[in-house]
N, C-alpha and C positions, 0 to 999 in steps of 0.2 A: 715467721713469714704467711702469707693468706691465702690461700690457692681458691680461687673459684670460678664456675665456669658459665660464660653467661654466651647464648647462642652457639652454643657447640663449642665455642673458642677457651680455651684455659685462660685465665688471667690472675698474675701470681701479683699480690698487694704485699709489700711492706709498712706494717703499722707501728709504728711508736706506742708504747703502754707505758708511762711514768711511773705509775705504782709498780709494774712490771719491773722496770729497772731497778727502782730502788726498794723491792722485795729480793732479789736473789742476785748472788753470788756470783761476777762472769769475768770475762775483759775488764780489767783496773778496778773491780771491786771486789773487797772482802769485806767480811761479817767476820765480825767478834762480841763476846762477851765480856761483859764486866760487874764486878762484884760491888758494892757499896763500897765509895770511896776510891773505888781503883781508878787509874790515871790513864785517860787515851792518849792527852799530849801534855809535854809539861812547857814551861814559859821559858825562851829564848831556843827552846829547839827547832831545828828545821821544817819551818812552812813548805812542806810537800803534798798537799790533800785537801780534799775538804770532807765533812763527815755530816752522816744523816743519822739521827736518833730512830730507829725503829721500835723500839722500846727501851720503855722506862724516862729516865729525869737525869741533867746533867747542867750541872753548875761551871760558868766561865769565874777563875779566881783569878786577880791580880796582885802580884806581891810587888812593895815595896823593898827599895835597896835595903831598907831598914828591917825588913823581914816580915813589914804588917800587911795583912791580906786583908782584900777586900772584894766582895761577891759582885762580879759586875753583870751577870744574867743568871738568871736561872731558863730552861730551855726543856721542853716536851718533846712527847714523841711526834715524829712528823715534822722536827726542824733542823735545819742546816747548821754545822757553827764551822771554822776555820776557814771560812774565805778569803782570808786576808790573802791568801797564798796566788787567788786570782790577781791582783793587783800590784806581785810581785814584790808583795812581805815577805823576806829572808826566812825571819825568823819569826815565832811565836809569840804575842806580846803576852803572852796570859797562860793560863793551864786549866785543861776539861777535865774535868773528875765528876764521875757515875756518884748520885745522891744516892739511888737505891739500886738493884739491880739491872743493869740495862746491856739491849741488844744496839751495837753501833755499824754503821757500813761506812768503810774508808772509801772514799773516792779518789783516785790517785788525779792528778792534777792534768797531766795531759790527756785522760779518759774524759773530766768533769768540762776541759775547753772543748771536746771534740762533740760532746753530748749537747754542749750547749748552742756550736755551731751548728750543728746538723738537723739538731731537733727541735722547731721551733716550740712545741706543745712542752718539753719541758722548760725550756726559756723563760715560756710566761709564767710557770710554776714557780719556778726559782726568780725570777722577777719580783713576785708577788712574796713569796718570803722575803728578797729584801726591802719592799717596802713596808711593809708588816714591821719588822725588825726595827726598820729607821724609825717608824712612830713611835714603836715600843721606847726606843731610846731617847726621843724627846719628851715623852711622858717621862719616863725616869728621870731625865735632868730637872722637868718643871718641878716633879713631888720633890728632888732633893733640894731645889733653889726656894721651893715658897711653903713645902709643907712641915708640919712639926714631926718630931720623931712618931707620935701618936697614930697620926693620918698616914706616915708612913710605910707602920708597919700594919696598919688595917689593909692598907690595898696590896701591900704583899701578900698580906693570909688571904685575902680574896681571889689574886692572882693564881696562888697556889693551889687553891680549891675551885679553880678552873671558873669562876664566878662570868658570866657575859656569855660563857659557851655551851653549848646546849649539853642539859643535863646537868648543870652544875649551878650553884656551888654543890662541891661533893665532898665529902671527907676526907682529910688529907693523908692517906694511910702510910707514907714512908715517915721516919722516924726525923725529922727534923727538930736540930737542939736550938735551943735559945742563943746559942753563939754567932752560929748560922743566919739566923733570924735578923742577931745585931749587926754581923758584918754584911748583910744585903743592904739593910737601913742606913749603916752608917750610925750607930749608936752603942752603948754599953749593955752589955747582957744584963744587968741590975736595972735598967731602965722598960729594954725587952718585958723581965718577969714581972713588972708593978704593970705595967700597960696587958698584959695576958691576964691577969689578975683580976684587972679593972674590967677588961673582955668579957669574963666570965662572971663575976658577979653582976652584970649586965642584962646577961645571956644574950652576948651576941657569940660565945664562941661553948663550946661542951668539948668536955674528953674523958672519952668511954673507950680506952685502949685508943683509937685513931681523934684524931684531932676535927671537931666538926666545927663548919664555919656556918654562921647563920646569916641571910639577906640583910638581916638587920643592921650587919655589921657597918654596911653601907653606909646608915645615916653617920659617922667617925668621918666619914668624906665631906658628906653635905654639909657640914657643922661650919658654920663662918668660924 
């Protein structure tokens, strides 16, 4: 609450700050730290909360009845996940796992519904997130349908390096395995190894303790 004096009168103003809400644990909100590979929630577990990444990187993994895994999404700090509970999804459709040391806020379903209803500024931020995610899903689908494995790998590396965002591309400081890259783009580890070696020889990537992605890798996506 902000208290101000106007013409001798005391005026109280409740100003909602989405950033503060997502940065502090309070009513219906808890924050937990996860080590690399730590599980935030598992596939088929109850869907009763929405999550927000304060720090780190989370991957969403779907496992088939035969035990085969596929990475459905890679999410960065500032993104929500687990929104399915808001539309009545009773069980999780995927597993959420930390790719690096991460800090994640858990927002109980009832509290998420309340703040979306009561605070328009938060609702706007959440809608922006949903629209951005929907656009990304469409791009991912088109990528899977029309692009080669080589192009899908190039796009994934550019996204992981924050290409197109302020300050990007940046070194990929997390230890991401070729197996994980293969799961993301839907191919084999041997194919990923082949493409990574090709990208290195062409000067599109470097490895010096961290994977360095160069803007020139974009030429792979632009090639017919």
